[in-house]
N, C-alpha and C positions, 0 to 999 in steps of 0.2 A: 724694446730694443731687440734686434736680432742677435742671437748668440749661438755658437757651435755647442751642440748638446752632448753627444756621446759618441765614442768610437764604436766600430762594429764589434758585436759579440755574437756568439753562436745562439740560435733560437730554435726551439722545438715547438711544433704546432699541435694543439689539441682540437678535437671536433666539438661542434655545438650540440646541445641537447634540447629537448622540449622544455617548455616552461613549467608544466605541472608534473608532479610525481605520478598522479593517477591518469589513466587513459580517459580520453574524452567520451562522455556518455550523453546521448540525446535524451532529454526529458520526455516521458510519455504522459500526455494529458487527456483525461476524459471528463466531460461535463455530464453530470448525472442528476436524475430527479430523486424524490424521497425514497423511491423503491430501488435505487441504485441502477436504474436503467439509463442508457445513453440518451441524451436529449439533443435535438437540433433546433428547437424553437422554444420560446418562452413567452408567457403573457405577463400582464402587470402583476408585480409583487410576487412573482414566482421565486422560490428559494432554490438556487442551483448549487450543487456540490461540485467542488473542484477536486479531482483526484490526480495526483502527480506521482509517477514512479521514477525514482533515480537513486541508484545504489550508492552514489558518491556525493550525496547532498551535503552542502555546506551553507547554502543560502535558502532560508525558509520562507520565501515570499513568492507570490505570483502577481502579475500585473493584469488588470482587467480594464479594457478600453472598449469604446463603442464609436460608431460613426457619429453619434450625437455628442460624445465626449472623448476626443482622441487622447486627452491627458490621463483620464481614467483614475482608478483607485489601486491601492496596494492591499492585497489580502495575505494575511499571515497563515502559514501552513503548519499543521502539527501531525505527528505520527512517528513511526520508527520502522526499522528493517526495510528501508527503501521505499515505503509507501506513505504519502502525506496527503492530508485533505484540508480544505478550507471551504468557504461558501461566499456567495454574493446574491444580491436581489436585483432583479430588473425592474425599473420603475421610471416613470416620466418625471420624477422628482429630481432635484439637484444631487449630483454624485456626492457620496460621503464615505471615506475609508472607515471611519469610526462605526457607521451604521451598515457597512457592507453594501451600500447602494450604488449601482452604476446607472447613470442617466441614459435613457433611450427614447426614441420616437418610433412610431410604427414603421416597420421595415428595417430598423437599425440592425447592423451586424455587431455582435459582441465578440471580442477576441480576447482569449486568455493565453498568456505566455508565461513560461517559467524556465529559468536556467539555474537550477538548484546547485549545480557544481561549478557555476561561473566559468565554463569553458567556451562560452559563445555559441554553443550548439543547443539553442533553446527549443523547447517543444511548444506547440500551439494547438488550440482547439477553438472552434467558433460555434455560435448559434445565432439564430435570427429572432429578433423581438417582433412578435406578431400578436396584436391585440384584437385580431379578427379571426373567428368570432369571439364574443365575450365569454368569460369563464364564470359560471354561476355556482355558488355554494350555499347550503342551507344548514341552519342550526336551530336548537331549541332555546338558546340564550343569546344575549347581546354579546358581540365580539368587540374587544377594545383595539385590536390590530388585525392586519390581514394575514397573519402567519399561521393560524390554526387550520391545518388541512384535515383534521378529523371531523367529518361532517355527520349530519343526521339525515337519514332518508325516510324515516317513518315518524308519524305524528298522530296524536289522538285528536278526536273531534273537539273543537273549541280551543285547542292549544295554539299559541302564537308561533308562526313560522317566520324566523328571521332570515332574510335573503341578502346575500352579499354578492355583488357583481364586479368583476375585474375587467376593465376596458380602458379605452383612451380617455384622457382627462378632458373635462369641460364639455362632455357630450350631452345630448338630450337625455332626460332622466325619467324614463318610464319603462315598466315591464308589464307583460300581460300574464295573468294567472287564470287557468281554467281547469275544469274537472269534468268527469263523465256526467255529473249532475247538472253542471252549468257549462255547456260547451262554448258559450260566448265569453264567459269569464269576466274578470274585473281588471282594471288598470291600477297599478300600484306605483306611487311616486318613489323614485330613488334619490337619495341625497348623497352628494359626493363628500368624502371626508376632507376636511381642511388640512389634516396632517398627512394623509396618505392619498395624494392625487391619483385619480383613476380607480379608486375603491369606493363603491357605492353601496348604501344600505337602504333596505326597505323591509316592510313586514306586513303580514296579513294573518287573519285567523279563519277558522272554518266553522260551519254550522250545518246541521241537517235540515234546517227549515228553509232559509232563502239567502240569496246573495245580497250584499249591500255595497255597491261600488264606492260610495262616499266614505263608508266606514271601513273599507278594506276587509270585508267579510265575504268568503266564498262558500257557496252551498256545495256539500259533498254527500255522497252515498256511503253506506258501509262498505269497507274494503275498496274505497275509491282510489283513483290515481290522479294526482294533480300534476299539471304540466306548466312549467314556468318558461317563458321565452323572453329574450332580451337582445336588443341591438342598440346600445347606448349612443353610438356615434351615427347610426343610421346608414352605414356604408357596407355592411356585411352582405355577402352573397346569400348566406343562409343564417337565419337568426339562431343564436345559441339556445339550447333546450336543456332543461333539467326536470326530471320526474321524481316525485316523492309519493309515499303511500300514507293513507290515513286509516286509522283504526288499530286496535290492539292486534297483536299477532301471537299465535301459539304454535309451538313446535315440539315434536317428540323426537329425541335425538339419542344416538348411541354414545358410548363413553368417549369417542373421538370427536363428538360434536357434529356428526353427520346425520342427515335426515334418515329416519327409519321407515322401511316399507313393511317389514314383518319382524316378529320377535319370537323367541323360544321360551321355554319354561325358565323362570327365575333370572331372565336377563334384567340387568339394571337399565331402566329407561329414564332419561333425563327430560323433565318438562322445562321448557324455556319460554317465558312470556315477555313480550315487549309491550309495555304499557306506560308511556311517559306521563299520563295524567295521574297515575298512582304515585309518581315521584313528587310527593307534596312537600317534603322537607329535604332540601338539597344537601343538608349537612348530615343526614342520618340514613342508616340502612333500614329500609322499611320492609313490610311483608304483606301478603294477601292470601286469598284462598281460591283454589280451583277445584273442580269436580273431575274425578277419574271414574269412568264406568265402562261397561262392556255389554255386548249382546247377551252374555250370561248373567250380568248383574246391572240392570238399568239404574238402580239407585246409586250404586257405587260408593266411593269414599271421598271425603274432603281431604285435600292435600295442601299444606301450608307451603307457599313459595316465598323465598327470601331474596331481597334485592342483592345483586352481585357486588354492589359497592354503593357508597353514598353518591346520589345524583346520577345513577346510570339509567334508571327506568327499566332495567332488565331483571327479571325474577326467575329463580330456578328452584327445582326440587327433584327428587328421584322416587321411583316406585318399581315394583315387580309384579308381573302377571304369572299366574300358575293355576293348576287345577286344584286349588284349595279354596276355602271360604275367604271371602273378602275380609280384610282386617285394616281398619283405619290406623291403629297403633303401630302395626307392622308395615304399613304402606303396601298392602297386598290387594290386588284386584283379581277376582275369580274370572278365569277364562279357560275354555276348552279348545281343542284343535279346530281351527276354522273360525273362531270368534274374532270380533273386531273390538279393539280397545280405543276409547276416546278420552280427550281432555277438553274441558269446557272452562273458558276463562272470562270472567268479568270482574276483575279484582278492583276496578275503580267504581263499580256499582252503577254504571250509566245505562244498564239494560241491554248493551250490545255485547254479544259473546264472540270471542275468537275461539276457534276449535282446530284440532288436528286429530288424526286417527292412525292406527297401525294394526295390521293383521297378526293374530296369534297363530303360529304354525309350528307344530312340533315334528313335522315330517319334512326333511330328514332329521335324524338325531343331531344334537350338538355335542361335540366331545372337547373336553378341556383336560390338559395334563398338568400335574403339579409335581414338583421335585422335592423329595426329602420327607414330606409329611402331607396329611390330608389338607392342611391349611397352608402348605408351602407355596413358593413362588410359581405362578403359571409359567410354563417353560416349553420352548420348542427345541431346546438343546439340553441333553442330560449326560452324565458321566456314568461309568460302570459301577461306581460305589453307591449310586442313588437307588432308593426304592421309588418306583414310579407310580403315582396315584392317578387314577383315571376317574373323571366325572363325566357322566353321560346325562344329557337333558333330553327327555323323550316323553312319550305318552305315559300318563300317570297310572298308578295302581296295577302295574305289571308284577310287582314283588321283586323279581330278579330278572336278569337278562344275561346273555352270553355275548362276549366281545372277543374278536379274533386279533391276535398279535403276531406279526411276522417281521422279518428283518432281511437285509441284504444277504447276510450269511446263512440265514434259515428262512427261505421264502415260503416254506409250508407253514411254519410257526405252530402256534398252539392257541387255546382259548382260555379265557378267565371269566369268572362269574362276577357280575356287578349286582349289588343289592340296593333296593330302593330305600331312600331315607324316610324315616317314619314321620318326620315333620314336613320336610320339603318334598312333597309328592311330585313325582316326575323327575327327581334327581337320583341317579344311580351311582354307586361308589364301588371301586375295586382297586387292586394294585398288583404290580408284578415287579420282578427283579431282572437284572441283566447278569448273565453268567456265561461260563464256557460251554455249557450244554443246555439244551431246551428241556424244561421240566413242565409237563402238562399242568396248566392251572396256576402256575406260580412264577415261571421265569422263561426268558427267551435268550437263545444264544445269539450274541451280536459282538462284532469287533469294532475297534476304534474307526470312526468314519462311516459306519453303517447308517442306512436309513431304516427307521423302525416305523411300521404302519399299525395303527389301531383302527379296526374296522367294526362299525356298530350299526345295528338296526334292531332295537329292542323289541318292537312289536311286529317285526317281520312283514311290514306292509309298505315300506318306502319304495319308491320307484328305483332308487339307487342307494346303496349303503353309504354311510358317512365314513370317509377315510381321513383320519388325522395323522399327519406325518411329523415325526420328531427325529432328531439326529443324535447319534452317540458320539460324543467328543470327550475322549479321555486324555487328550494331550494338553499340556499346560502352555499358555502363550509365553513367548520369549521376547526379550528385548533385542531388536535388530540394530538400532542406532539411536543416538540422541544428540541434541544441540542445546547449549554449547557442548563442545567436546571436552574431554578431561584435560586439566592443567593448562587451559588457554587463559590468556589475559585479555580482558575487555574493559572498555569504558563503562561506567555505571549508567543505568537507564531506569527511568520510571516505568518503562513498558518493556521489560525483558521477556521475550517469548521463549519459553522452554518447550522443546519439541521432543517427543519420544515416539519411535516407530516400533510397533509390535507386529509379530508374526505368529500365526496359528494355523493349524491344518484345516480347520473348518471356518471358524469365525473368531476374531480377536475379542479382547475384553469389552464387556458392555459398560463397565465402570472402572475408572482408573484414577487414583489419587496421587497427587504430587505432594511430597514432603520436602521442605527446604529450610535452611537456616543460614544466617550470616555469622561467619566466624564460629564462635562457641556459644552463640545465643540459643534461645529455646527454638524448638522446631515449630514451623508453621505447616499447615496442610490445606489443600483445596482440590476440588474435583477438576480433572482435565476434560477438555471437550475435543470432539473430532475436528481436525483442521479443515477449514473451508476448502472444498475441492477434493478432499479425501472422503472415503466412506468406509463403514465398518465391513470388513471382509477378511481375507486371509492375511493381508498386510494393511495396517491402518496407522495413520499419523495422528497423535493426540497433542494438544497444545494447552499451555497455561501461561498467562502473563503475570509477572511479579514485579513489584516496585523495589528497586535496589537503593533508593535515595537515602535510606537510613544507614546503609553500610558505608564504612570509611574506605578510602583508597588504600590498597594493599591488602585488604581483608579477603578471605576466601568465602565462597558460597558453595554449600554442599546440597545435593538433592538425591532423593531416591523415589521410586514409585511402587505402589501396591495396587492390586486390583484382581478381578476375577473375570473370566470369560462367561458367556451365556450359560455354559454348563456347570459353572461353579469352580472351574480349575483356576488356581492362583498363578500369578505371573512368576516366571523364572528369570533370574538375573536382574531384578529391579533394584537390588541393593537393600540396605537397611541402615539404621542409625549408626552402627559401629563400622559399617563398610558401605558408604554411599555409592550410588551408581556413578556419580560425577562430582568432582570438585573443580571449580574454576575460580579465577581471581579477578578482582577489580583493580584497575589502575587508571586514575584520573590525573596523574601528575606527569607533566611533560619532561622529556630528557633534559639534563643539564649539558651545556655546551661551552667550551672555552676555545677561543681562536688564539693560538700561540703565535702564529705567523700567517699573514703580515700583522704587525702591531698597529695600533691606532696612529694615523698620520703618516704611515710609512709610504715612501715613494715607490710606485710601481711602474717599471719601464715596459720592455717588450715581453718579459716573462716574470713569473714569480712562483714561489712555493707556498702552498696552503697546508698549514700544520694545525690539526684540530685534536682536541680531546673531548670526549663526550661520554655520557653515562645514562642509561635508562634508570628510572627510579625504582620501579617494582617489576616491570616487564623484564624478561631475560635478555632481550636483544634489541639492537637498532636494526630495523628492517628496511628502511628507505632513507635516503638523504640526498640533498642537492644544495648547490650554492647559487647565489644570485648577485649580480652587479647592477646597481641602480644609480640613476642620475636624477634625483628628485622623484617624480612620478614615473619616469621612463625606465623601462627595464633594458639594460644593455646586453646582459647575458644571463642565461639560466642553464645550468648544467647539472645533470644527474651524476651523483658520486657512485662509482662502481665499488660496492661493498665487498665484492669477491676478490678485489685486488689484494695482493700480498701485503701492501702497505696500509691497508684499512682493516680495522677490527672492531670489536665491540666496545673498546675503550678509547681508541685513537685512530687517526687517519692522516696520512701524509701524501699530498699530491704535488709532484714536482713539475717544473717547466710548463706551467699553465700560460698559454698565450694571452697577451694583453694588448697586442698591436691594434686590435679593432675597437679599442675603447677611446672615447673622447678624452681630451686632456682636462685636468682640473680635479676638483674634489668629488669623490664617488663614495658609495657605501657598498661594503661587502657583507652579505648576510648568509649564514649557514643554517640550514633547516635539517632536522633529524626526526624521524618518526619511529616510535617504539612498537612493540608487538601489539599493544592494545589500541594503537592508532593515535596516541597523543603526539603532537608535533611541537618540538622545542625549537627556538631560534636564538641566534646571537649575531650582532651587527658590530662592525668596526668601520670607522671612516678612514679612507685611504686617499692618496694623491696620485693621479695618473699623470705621468710625465713622459716627455718625448724620448724616443730611443730608436736605435737601429741595430739589427742583428743580421749576420750572415746566415743564410739558410743552408748553404754548403760552401765548400772551399772556392776561392776565386780562381778564375781560369785566365791564363796568359797564352795568346796565340801569336806566333807559332810556339808550340810547346817547348822547343829547344832554345827559344828566345834568341835565335840567330836570324838577322835580316841583312839584305844587301843595301849598299849606299848608292844604288843606281837612280834613286829618285822615284822609283815605282813601288817599292815595298812599304808595308805598313805593319804595325803590331797593335794588338788589341788586349785590353784588360777588362774582364767581365766580373762584375760584383752581383751576386745573387742575394737580394736584400728582402728582409721583412722590416718595414719602416712604420713608425708611429710618430706623427707630427704633421707639420704643414708643408715644409719644403725640404728637398734634398740639398745638401751642401757638400761641395767637393773642393779640396785644395790640392794643387799639384805643382811641384817644382820643375824647373827646366832640367833637361837631361844633361848629365855631367860625366865627363871622363877625363880625369886629371885636370888639365887646364883648358880642355875643350868643352864647349857648351852648345847644346842644341836648344834654341829658343822655341818653346812650344806654341807661341802665338801664331795663329793662322795655319797651323798644321794639325791641330787637335780638334776632334769632334766628339761630343758626348751625346749618346742616344739612350732612350728608355721607353717603356710602354706605360702610359698614364692610366688613371683610374677608369677611363672610357675605352681602354684597350687600343688606344691610338699611339703610334710611334712618334716620339718627339726627338728632334735633332737640334743640337746647338753647336755652333762654331765658336772656338775660343779665339777671339780677335783682339783681346786687350791683355793687359798685364795679369797673368793668371796667379800671381802672388796675392791678388785681391780676390775677394769672394765672388764666385760665379753663381748667380741665382738661376735655377732652372724651373720648369713648369710646376705649378702648385698641384700636389697630389690630392689634397683635400679640397673638395669643391665647396667653396664658401657660399656661392650663390644658392645652391640647392641644399645647403646644410647637410651634406652627406657625412655620416659619422664613421665611415669605414676607411681604414688605411689600405695600403696596396702591397701585395707581394710583387716585386718587380725585379728586372735585371737591368743594371746600369752598365753600359759599354763605353769605355774610353778608347777612341781610335786615334792613333798617332801615325802620320805619314812622314817617314824619315827623308830629309832632303838629300839631294845627290852630293856626292863628293865630300861628305863629312868624314873626318878621320876615323878609321876603324878603331874599335876598342869596346870595353865593357862600360856602357853608360848606365847610370842609375838615376832614379827619380823617386821622390817621396809623394805618396798619395794619402790623403785623408778624406774619408767620406762619412757623412752622418746626416742628421736632420736638425732643423731649428724651427722655432715657432714665431 
C-alpha cells in the first residue's frame, strides 16, 4: 500500500570514501629456479619457486594455471615482511594442488597470479613449458622420484651410471652413450615411470676391456669422457647432451677450496680425492691412503684421507711442505725452492692412479700478521693497543732477517728483526707495537685510519719485495639504527627479523651477537648475519630472525647486541641486560568496539548519527577506522573515519548527520572497523532498517520574493523545494488558494516540474482534484535496479487567473516520498 512517509527535514551530506583502509598495492611476482634465478621456461618435473612481494598481504595464496589446465591449482604462500614464497611443478600429469603439480603440454603457457591484499590489483608472471630438448641427469644410485637436482658427474670404472631423462610422455625410449674409447657407443633402453609421466630411467656400466651393447656396458679409457644423447620424442632440432667423467680424481687445494698452482713454506695444502668405488659402505665414513712426494723426496709419505661424510665418495686430508725432513707423523714433505710436490691416489686399489701437483716457491716471501700474540688471530685490521706479530715464510736456514715497517703518518718507518723458528725452518717471527712516536726496531708511529705496510725479502733475491698491508682502526663501531624501534607495538611473528645498522670509520663488526628475551624470561643469544644486499663496510646492516610464538600478547621483548670489529674494538651503544638497546611489545588482541547509536533494528532515514566507543587492548592508540554499510554480500558504502576530528578520540567517536539517502530500503548491516597500533583490526556489526525519508537541503524559495502578483491573468508564482529524497516516488499534496470566502481552484492552473535521475526535466499538469494524491515520475529506476536516490529541485508553478479578488491568499503544501 502506498503511504505518505515523512515531512521535509534539513539534511547534511557527507562524502564517500574508498573501501579499504590500506592503499592499493600491486603484487610483484617472480618465477625462480633452484638458484633463485628468473626463469621463462620449464621442462618436465621442474620445481619452480613463486616469489611474491606485497607489503599489505592478507591472502596467502597464488593461482597457477596453464593453457592445458585453465582451472589450475592453488598454491599456499609462506613468509614475512612483505615477501612470500611457494612452489609448483610442471608436468604432463593431471594437475594436483596437494602435490603442487600443474598439468602442461609442450608449448603450454603457465600463468601465476596473486592478489595478496585483495584489492583487485593482481600481479602476474608467466613461463613456457618446453620439453625440447630433453633434460638429462646422472646419479650413482637409483632415484625414487624426479625431484633430486643434486647430480653426479664423475664415476669410477665399473660403477653403474643411473640416467634419468625428462621429456614428453609416451615417447620413443632410447638414448645413446659413447666414450673416447668407443666413439660408436651403445644404445640404452629408457623406461617411462608409471607414477611420473615424462620421466625416464636407464642405466649402464663401464669397463676398460670392451663394450657390450646387449648388457649395457661401455668401454672407457682412463680419464675418459662419456657423452649421453637423448631425444625421446624424436622431434628436437638438436639432441640433448650430457657429459660425465670416468676415473678417480685428485686435487691439491688451498684453505678456500681453490686449485693451487704454487705453495710457500708451511702452507696448509688440502688433498681432495673423488673415488666413488671406495664408497663401499653407504652408511659409514670410510678412509684410504694416498702418497705425497716431491722432486726432493721421491719416496714421500703416506697420507690417510677420510671420507667427508657417509656415502659421499669424497676423501680429504691436509699436509705441509717445507725445507725440513719429510715426516709421516707430522704430515710434512721435504721440498726446496723450485721443487714440485705430487699426490698419487689409488685408494680403491684398481691400479689406476689419479694425480695432481703443485710448485713449491718461496720467492717472494709470504707475510702473515697476527693480533695480540704469536698464536693470535690472523688480522688485516689492528688497533693501537695491540702488539703486532709478524710471520714471514721464505727461504730456510737464513737465521734472521730484516723487515721494514712504515705507515701513512710515518712513510719512512723503521725496521724490525725476524728470527727463524728452530723447528719450522723457513718460518721467521718478529713483532712491533703502535705508538705516538717511531722507535727503531720496536714500534711505528701511526694514527687511527692509517695504512701500515710490512715489507719483506729475507734472502734479498726476490724480483720484488712482498708488501703486506694492514689497517689501524682504533675507533669502536656504533649503533646507527635498529628495527623494530623502541616502544612499538607489533603482532607476534614466528619469523621476526631484528635488524641493526652499525657504523665504523674503516670496517664494521666482523661478528655481532643478538641477545633477546620475552618479558622477564631468560636471555637467548644468536649470531647475526649480514643482510642480503648489504656488505661489510663503514655502514653494515645485520639481521637475525627470532620466533615470538612462545610470548604472550601484551608482553615485552627486549634485545641488545654485542660484538667486535675486525680490529677487536667492541660495539658502542649496543645496550646490555640492565639497559637493553630496544624494548618493543606484542599485541595480538583486536580492539573492542561498542556501537551506541544506531541501535539494533533502528530506523535510518535520510541522515543518522554514529556514536562509537572503542578501546585498544595493549596498543596505545586506534590508528585507523572506517564503517561499512552492507546489504547481504553487496557493499553499499565504505567510509574512512577521520580520527583527527574533534569528536573522535582514542576511546570514542561521534559522527553526526551521516547521509543515508543513497541506501536501498530494507534491512541492512552497519559494521565499524578499528585498527590499533600493532595492526589488529576489531569489528562490530548492528542490523538497521533503511526507511524512506525526504529532507530539505536548503530553504525553499518563493518567486516573486515579495509574494505579490497581479490578477491580469498573465502572472505566475513559483515555489521551489530543494530536496534530498530516499524512496521510490515523490508525493505532494496542495490545497486550493483561499482568501476569506474567496477560493482559487488550482486545477488546470498548476504545473509541477523536477529533474529525474537521468537529469531529464519532467513536467506534470494538475488537471484533477488535487486534494487527491498526485503521483509523479518514479525517481528510482526499477527496471535497471539503480540503487541511488536523487538530489533534486521540485518546482510548483501556479498561474493566477484574471480578475480574482485581490487579497492575501494562502495554501498548504505537503511534500515527501513513499514506497
